[in-house]
C-alpha positions as CSV (number, residue, x, y, z in Angstrom):
1,M,80.3,84.9,164.8
2,R,76.7,86.2,164.8
3,L,75.4,82.9,163.5
4,A,77.3,80.9,166.0
5,L,76.0,83.1,168.9
6,A,72.5,82.8,167.6
7,L,72.8,79.0,167.3
8,L,74.1,78.8,170.9
9,L,71.2,81.0,172.1
10,S,68.7,78.7,170.2
11,L,70.2,75.7,171.9
12,F,69.9,77.4,175.3
13,V,66.2,78.3,174.7
14,A,65.5,74.7,173.6
15,S,67.1,73.2,176.7
16,A,65.8,75.8,179.2
17,H,62.2,76.0,178.0
18,P,60.7,72.9,179.7
19,A,61.7,74.1,183.2
20,P,59.3,76.4,185.1
21,F,60.9,79.5,186.7
22,A,60.2,81.8,189.6
23,V,59.6,85.5,189.5
24,Q,59.6,87.8,192.5
25,V,56.3,89.6,193.0
26,G,56.6,91.8,196.1
27,D,57.7,89.5,198.9
28,T,56.5,86.3,197.1
29,K,58.0,84.1,194.5
30,V,55.4,83.0,191.8
31,A,56.2,80.0,189.6
32,L,55.7,80.6,185.9
33,D,55.9,78.5,182.8
34,T,54.9,78.7,179.2
35,P,52.6,76.3,177.3
36,A,54.3,73.8,175.0
37,G,55.6,75.4,171.8
38,F,56.3,78.8,173.4
39,A,59.4,80.3,175.1
40,D,59.8,83.3,177.3
41,T,61.9,86.1,175.8
42,M,62.6,88.2,178.9
43,F,66.1,86.6,179.3
44,T,67.2,88.1,175.9
45,G,67.0,91.7,177.3
46,S,66.2,92.7,173.7
47,P,64.9,96.4,173.6
48,R,62.9,95.4,170.5
49,L,61.0,92.6,172.3
50,I,60.6,94.6,175.5
51,E,59.1,97.4,173.4
52,L,56.7,95.0,171.7
53,A,55.7,93.5,175.1
54,E,55.1,97.0,176.6
55,S,52.8,97.8,173.7
56,L,50.5,95.0,174.8
57,T,49.8,96.2,178.3
58,S,49.3,99.3,180.4
59,A,52.3,101.1,181.9
60,S,50.6,100.5,185.3
61,N,51.5,96.8,184.9
62,R,54.9,95.0,185.3
63,I,55.6,92.5,182.7
64,L,56.6,89.1,184.2
65,L,56.7,87.0,181.0
66,F,56.5,87.7,177.2
67,A,56.6,84.5,175.1
68,L,56.9,83.9,171.4
69,T,56.5,80.6,169.6
70,D,59.6,78.5,169.6
71,A,59.8,79.0,165.9
72,D,59.6,82.8,166.2
73,L,62.2,83.0,168.9
74,R,64.5,80.9,166.6
75,R,63.9,83.4,163.8
76,F,64.6,86.3,166.2
77,T,67.9,84.9,167.4
78,L,69.0,84.4,163.8
79,G,68.2,88.0,162.9
80,D,65.2,87.1,160.7
81,P,61.8,88.8,160.9
82,I,59.4,87.0,163.3
83,E,55.9,85.9,162.2
84,G,54.2,87.2,165.3
85,R,51.0,85.3,164.7
86,R,50.8,83.9,168.3
87,Y,52.3,85.2,171.5
88,L,51.6,85.2,175.3
89,I,52.1,87.8,178.1
90,A,51.8,87.7,181.9
91,V,51.7,90.9,183.9
92,T,50.9,92.0,187.5
93,P,49.5,95.4,188.5
94,R,52.3,97.5,190.1
95,A,49.8,99.0,192.6
96,M,49.0,95.6,194.0
97,E,52.5,94.0,193.7
98,R,53.6,94.5,197.3
99,E,50.4,93.5,199.0
100,R,48.8,90.2,199.7
101,V,45.6,90.2,197.6
102,S,42.6,88.9,199.5
103,G,39.6,87.2,197.8
104,E,37.6,90.4,198.1
105,A,40.4,92.5,196.6
106,F,40.8,90.0,193.8
107,R,37.0,90.3,193.0
108,A,37.4,94.1,192.9
109,F,40.4,93.7,190.6
110,V,38.3,91.5,188.2
111,D,35.3,93.9,188.3
112,E,37.5,96.8,187.4
113,A,39.4,95.0,184.7
114,L,36.3,93.8,182.9
115,R,34.0,96.7,183.7
116,N,33.8,97.8,180.1
117,A,33.9,94.3,178.5
118,G,30.3,94.2,177.6
119,K,28.2,91.1,177.2
120,P,28.9,88.1,174.9
121,P,26.8,87.7,171.8
122,A,23.9,85.2,171.6
123,P,25.0,81.6,171.3
124,G,25.4,80.4,167.7
125,K,25.9,83.9,166.2
126,P,28.6,83.7,163.6
127,L,32.0,84.9,164.9
128,L,32.9,87.1,161.9
129,E,29.5,88.6,161.9
130,V,30.0,89.7,165.5
131,L,33.4,91.2,164.8
132,D,32.4,92.8,161.5
133,A,29.7,94.7,163.4
134,R,32.4,96.5,165.6
135,P,35.5,97.0,163.4
136,G,38.5,98.2,165.4
137,K,36.9,97.5,168.8
138,L,37.7,94.7,171.2
139,T,34.6,92.6,171.6
140,L,33.7,90.1,174.3
141,L,32.9,86.7,172.7
142,E,32.7,84.2,175.6
143,E,33.3,83.8,179.3
144,L,35.6,80.8,179.5
145,R,35.9,80.4,183.3
146,R,34.7,82.0,186.4
147,E,35.9,80.7,189.8
148,P,36.9,82.5,193.1
149,D,40.5,82.7,192.1
150,V,40.4,82.8,188.2
151,V,38.2,84.5,185.6
152,S,38.9,84.1,181.9
153,V,37.3,85.6,178.8
154,L,37.7,85.2,175.1
155,Q,37.7,88.4,173.0
156,G,38.2,89.3,169.4
157,T,38.6,92.3,167.1
158,R,38.5,93.1,163.4
159,L,41.5,95.3,162.6
160,T,40.9,98.6,160.9
161,P,41.9,98.1,157.2
162,S,44.9,99.9,155.9
163,E,44.3,102.7,153.3
164,D,46.2,100.8,150.6
165,R,44.2,97.5,151.2
166,P,40.7,98.6,152.3
167,E,39.2,95.3,151.1
168,L,41.5,93.2,153.3
169,K,39.9,91.9,156.5
170,Q,42.1,90.8,159.4
171,Y,40.9,89.4,162.7
172,L,42.6,88.9,166.1
173,L,41.6,86.7,169.0
174,S,42.8,87.0,172.6
175,T,42.0,85.6,176.0
176,T,42.4,87.6,179.2
177,T,42.7,85.6,182.3
178,L,42.8,87.2,185.8
179,I,44.2,84.8,188.3
180,L,45.2,84.8,192.0
181,L,48.4,82.9,192.6
182,R,50.0,82.7,196.0
183,G,48.2,85.8,197.1
184,K,49.2,87.8,194.0
185,A,47.0,89.0,191.2
186,L,48.2,88.3,187.6
187,S,46.8,88.9,184.2
188,L,47.5,86.4,181.4
189,G,47.1,87.1,177.8
190,V,47.0,84.6,174.9
191,H,46.9,86.2,171.4
192,T,46.5,84.7,167.9
193,T,45.5,86.0,164.5
194,Y,42.2,84.4,163.2
195,E,42.4,82.4,160.1
196,G,39.6,79.9,160.7
197,P,37.6,78.0,163.4
198,A,40.7,76.0,164.4
199,D,42.1,79.1,165.9
200,V,39.2,79.4,168.3
201,D,39.7,75.9,169.5
202,W,43.4,76.4,169.8
203,I,43.2,79.5,172.0
204,R,40.6,77.9,174.3
205,I,42.7,74.8,174.8
206,V,46.0,76.7,175.3
207,T,44.4,79.1,177.8
208,A,42.8,76.3,179.8
209,R,46.1,74.4,179.9
210,W,48.1,77.4,180.9
211,I,45.7,78.2,183.8
212,D,45.8,74.6,185.0
213,E,49.5,74.4,184.9
214,L,50.1,77.7,186.7
215,Q,47.6,76.7,189.4
216,R,49.4,73.3,189.8
217,L,52.9,74.9,190.0
218,N,51.7,77.4,192.6
219,T,50.0,75.0,195.0
220,R,53.2,73.1,195.7
C-alpha cells in the first residue's frame, strides 16, 4: 500500500511539475515555478520537509516554495533518504507581505538584507582559497545582477569540519536573489554543494533562468 501510494504521488509530481502555480501574498497573487529538474514540496505537507525548509530562513519570513530535485522528491515519496545536494527556496518577509512595495522600499529591503555581506574578492582569486580563509562563515563571492527590481549575489562557505573527520573539507554555494514581483518583495535561494567548477557554472545558470522565468510569468 505504501509503495502504491508513493508511486501515485511520484506520478502526480511528474505531471504537475511543468505548470506554474499562484501563491497569495497579501492581496496579490504571485506566479511561481521551479527550474527544470526541481519540484516544489509544499503540497506534501510533510513536517520533515517543512522543518528542513524553516531551517533555511528566518522565522520573520513566510515560505512560499521549497523545492528538491525531482530525483530527491522521488526518493522521499518512496521513504528513502534524500541526497539533499541541491535545493531551492522562495520566501517573502512577513512584515512586508500585506503592503505594496515601492521601488524605494525595495531598495531599503535590499540594503538591509545585504548590509553585512561584505565585498567580493579580487577577480581571479581561487574560490577555495577564498572560502578556506573564512571557515564556517558565509562569504560574498560575486554580484550576479543589480537592477531596479532584482539584485542577485553568489555566496559560499566552507563547512566547519566534524570532530571525527577534521581533515574532510566540504563547501557549499548559494545564491540569494531579492526580487520585486507584482509589488511584492521575494527572496529566492539556490543551494548546492561544491564538488568542482561545474557547480559554479550550474548555480549561475539556474539562478539566471529562475529570475528570468519568474519575471516573465509575473508580467502577464
